[in-house]
N, C-alpha and C positions, 0 to 999 in steps of 0.2 A: 492577666488571667492566663493560665497555662492552656496550651493548645495540644496537649498530649493526645495522640491518637488521630489528630486531624492532619490532612494533607498539606496545609499551609497555615501561616499565622493570620490572625484577624486583628492585629494591632493596626492603628491608623497609619503609621509610617510604612509598615510592611505592605499594607494594602496599596498605598500610593505608589510605592516603589514597583510593586508587581504590575499594577495597571499601566504604569508609565512605559513599561517594556512593550506594551501592545499585545495583541493576540499571538499566541505561540503557534508555530507551524510544525506539524509532526511529519517526519519522514519514515515513520514506523512501517507503513504499508510498503514503501519502496524496498526496505530492508527485508521484510518478511517475504514479499513476492519474489524478490531477486534470489533470496536464499532457497526458498522452496523450489522455484523453477530451475535454479542451477542444479540442485541435488536430484530433482526428478528427471530432468532431461539428460543429464550426464549419466546417471545410473540407468536410465532407459537405454541409452546407447550401449553401455556396458552389458546390461542384461540381454539386450537383443543380440549383441555380438557373441556373448557366451552361449546363448540359445542356438545361434547359427554355427557354433564350434569354430569361431575365428581365432587366429593366433593372438598372443599377447601384444605383439607389435601393432597389429591391425587395430586392436582394442584401444591402445594408447593413441594411435594416430586419429582414429575417429573421435575418441573422447576429448582430446585436446583441441581438435578442430571445432568440435561442438562447443566446447567451453568458451573459446575465444569468439567464434562467430555468433553463437546464440546470445552470449553475454553482451556483446556490443549491440546486437540487433535489439535486444530487450531494453538496454539502456537508451539507445537512440529513439525507440518507440516511446519510452517514458518521457524523454526530453521533449519530444514533439507533442505528446499528449498534454504534459504540464504547461508547455508554452501556449498551446491552443486554449487551455482553460483560462489562462491569464488574459489572452487576447479576447476571449469571449466575454470575460468580466468587464474589460475596458469598453467593449462594444455596447454591452447592455447598460453600463453606467452612462455612456454618452447618450443613449436613447432616453434614459430617465432625465438627464440634464435638459435635453431638448424638450421633453414633454412638460417638465416643470416650468420652463420658460414660455412655452406656447399655450399650454392648457393647465394652469396652476389649480383651478378649481376642481378639475377632473382628478388631478393627482392628490389633492386633499381628500377627495371622496375615497380614493383608493386607500389612503392612510386610515381614514375613518372605518372602512370595512375591514381592514387588516386587524385593527384593535377591537372592533366589535366581535370579530370571530374569536378573540381571546377572552371574551366575557365582559368587556367594558361597555357601559352604556350611559345615557343621560349626560349630565354636566361633566362627570369624570371623563367620559369619552371625548367630549368637545374640548376639554382642557388639554388632554393628551394630544389631540390633533393640532391644537394651537401651538403647543410647545414643540412638537416634532417639526412642524412646518415653519417654525420661526428660525430654524437653523438649516441652511441648505445642505450642508455636509451630513448632518444627522438625518435629514429628510431623505436624501439619496441612499444613505446606508440602510435606512429602515426599509425603503422600497426594494433594495437589492436582496435583503434577507427575507422580507415578507412576501414578495412577488416571485422571486426566482430561487430563493433558498440558497443564496450565495453569500459568502463571507469575504471581507476585504483582506483576510490573512492569505496572501498569495504565496504559492510555493515557488522556490527557485528551481527552474528547469534543470540547470546544470548540476545542482546539488542532488536533486532527485535521481538524475541519471547516474551520478557517481555512486550513490548509495546502492542503487540497483546492481550496477556492474560489480562493485566490490563484494556484495553479498553473493552474487551469482558465481563469481570466480572462487570465493572462499569455500562455500559449501559444495559447489560443483566439482571441486578438486578432490573431495573426500572419496568418492567411489573409485577414483583412479589410483589412489595411494598404494593399495596392495599390489597393483601391476607395476607401478614405478619401482617399488621396493622388492619386486619379485618374491613376494610372500607365498608360501604354500597355501593351497586352497584359496587362491585370490578372489574367486567369485563369491565364496561364502563370507570371507572377511569383508569384502566390499559391501555385501548385503547387510552385514551386522553394523558396519561403520555408518552406512547411509541411513539405516533405520535409527541409529543413535542421533545422527544429525537432524533427521526429521523431528525426533522427540525433543531435542534441544531447542530447535526453532519454535516448535509448538509451545514448549514450556515457557519460553521467553515472552510469547504472546500474552500469557496469563497476567503479566504485569500491567497490561492495558485492558484487561478483561475482568469481568466479575466471576468468571468460571475458574475452577481450580487449575493449577499447573499440570496436574495429572490428566485431567480431561482434555485440555488443549494439546498436550503432548501426544496423547493416544490418538486423538482425531487427526492431527497432522501426519503422524506416522502411518495411520491406516490409509489416508489419501495417497501419500507418497509411494507406499509399498504396493498399492493397487495399480498405480501407473507403471511401476517397475515390473509387476507380474504380467501385465498386458504386453509390455515390450518383450519380455522374455518369451512368452508364448508365441508372439508374432514372429520373432526371430527363429525360434525352434521350428515353428510350422512352415515358414518359408524355406528353411534349410532342408526340411524333410520333403517339401514339394519340388524344389528345384535342384537340390543337392544330389539327388539320386540315392 
């Protein structure tokens, strides 16, 4: 039977092959966060520097320093955060293993209540409890999902960090291009290029969203340009205040 219009095949072999790969881990958020943060923070430096009437050389020095330092900082924070999530999962899994060994009846009752909250009752509920608790791995996995809302699809901390850093540097470089190339009206060109970058990032998000590419693009552009506007006004205001 044709699966035209569906996201994947429902033939028996294709289903088996897909499930054999296990749950997929998405690094979309690392790419999106890195891209948006890179474009926002670097353009904020550019906008603030332009607002303070700083020279092109100073803008490039501050921009590149921000690009490398903040990019590494964000990647390191993401690495640590992802690693902490994995360690927390391992800790909670060990807790459930201990509780099943020491107090199996109490853990069965937890399974019972988890599935009761899903609408099961009577003989069907008891059969589910029996089946789930007859396999320790399934029992623990169900507890992790039902009690803590955690999945066993763990993220690779190093990969998450690399996605973040790559996106940060790639999109964060865009606001600096007009100054590197010594283009006329560099600040206006940087503004246009950065707005375009925000729109591209937002539009790409639509692939994993039910909203339209236009709505996602406009939302991301608005958020990014708002941050840039705040930075410009701050730089211009400080220059007026302290610059004489």
